[in-house]
N, C-alpha and C positions, 0 to 999 in steps of 0.2 A: 926398645929397652924396657918399657913398662911391661910388655908381655913376658919377657924373660924373668923379671922380678916376680910377677904374678905366678908364673909356673913354679918358681922356686919356693913359694909360700904354700903351695897346695899340700894337702895331706899326703904323707907318704903312702905308697901302696902297702897293704897289709902283708905280713910275712907269709910265705907259702907254708902249707902244711908240711910237717917234717916228722922224723922218727921220734923226737923228744915229745912232741904233742901226742903222737900215737901211743906212746908208753903211758902218758898221763890219762888218756881217754879210756884205756882198758883196765885201769885200777879196779880191782874187785870183780873182774869178769867171772870168777868162779861162782858168783851168786846169780849170774844171768841165766836165762832159760836155755834149753837145748832145743834144736829142731824137733818137732813132734815125733817123727819116726826115727830119731837118732838120739835117744835120751841118755846114752851112756857110751862107754868105749865099744867100738865096733870094728870088725875087720875091714881093711881097705885093700881090695885086690889091686887097685891101681898102684899103690905103694909109694908114690913120690913123697908123701908126708910121713910114711911109716907103715908098717904092716897093720897097725891098729890106730884109730883116731877117735878123738872126742871133740865135739863142736859146741860152742856157745854163741848166742846171738843177743844183742842188746835190745832194749825196749823199742827202739825205732824200727828195727828189723821185725820184731814181733808184730808191731802194728801194721807194717807193710804186708807181711805174710797174711795176717788175719783179714786184711782188706783186699787181698789179691791185687796189689798195685806194685808198680815199679819201686825199687828201693830208693829212699830219699837220702839226700845229702847228710853225711855224718853217721849213717848206719854202720854198725860194726859186727863182724864175725871174728871169732877167735877159734883156732884149731890147734890142739896139741896132738902131735904125732908120737907114737910109741913103737918100740921094738917088739913088744909082746903084749898079751892081754892083761898082764899084771901092771902095766903102765910104766915100764922102763922107758924114760924119756929118749926121744930121738930129735925132735924139732918142735918149733913153735911158730905159727904163722898168724897174721892178722890181715883182714881186709877192711878198709874204710871207704865207704861210698863217697866219691867226689861229686860235685855239682855237675850237671850236664848229662851226657849220654849214658845209657844203661851200662855200657862197658867201661866206664871210667871209675877206676878204683886206685886207692893208695895202698900198696902192699908192704907188709913188714915180714921179713924172714929172719928168724933167730935160731941159734943153736939150742941144744937140750938144756942149757943153763940160762936161757932167755937172754943171752948176749947177742946184740945185733950182728947180722951178717950183711944184710942189705935192705934198703927200703926205698920206696918211691914208685914210679911207674915202671914196674919190672916186666919186661917183655916175656920172660920165661913163664911167669905166673899167668899173665894175660893170655898167652898162647894156649896153654893147657885149659884154662878156665873158659875159653871161648865157646866150649861145648855146652856150657850151662846157661840157664835163664839169667840174663843180666850178669853173666860171668860167674854165677854161683853154681857150683856143681850139685849142692844139696841145700835146699832152703825151706825146710819145714814140710815138705811133701815126701811121699815115698821115695827113698833114694834109688837111683837106677841100679838094677841087679849087677851091672858091670862094676859098680863101686863096692858092693858088699857080698856078693856071692862068688867066692873064690873057687868053688868046686868046678866051675866050667873050665878054669885054667889048670887046676892041679889034680883033679880027679878025687879030691877029698872035700868033705863038707867044711864050711867055714867054722872057725872056733866060736863057741857060744857065748 
């Protein structure tokens, strides 16, 4: 009986990370830095986030990239996807590094108005991002040509 009462008095387990916390954590992301070789809107040949994308990373990611180390818990990337180089919105996505393995991220997927579509451990996101270092397709080093040089696919140079 005593053990049951003792267990009932233990501190409750902290709430899991969720979409509401993610929204709060990315407040002001427009002031964050961009990956070194992706400082503005760029074409995206892969296209799942839009034909053009812009990426931001928080200070934790900046420090991890500068030190060439694995991403630490809580590091955030924000990506806006656009339909055209003028920035017509298509979608908005966020990655937040979870504790543990390099491939453990909390994903947020939003529509062009930043309304949530889905969030959490999203297998579709994780599957595509498996090709990147720590599940990040571009992280402050030269992005793979397959992400930005659309001429190989279309026969035309990427927009500038």
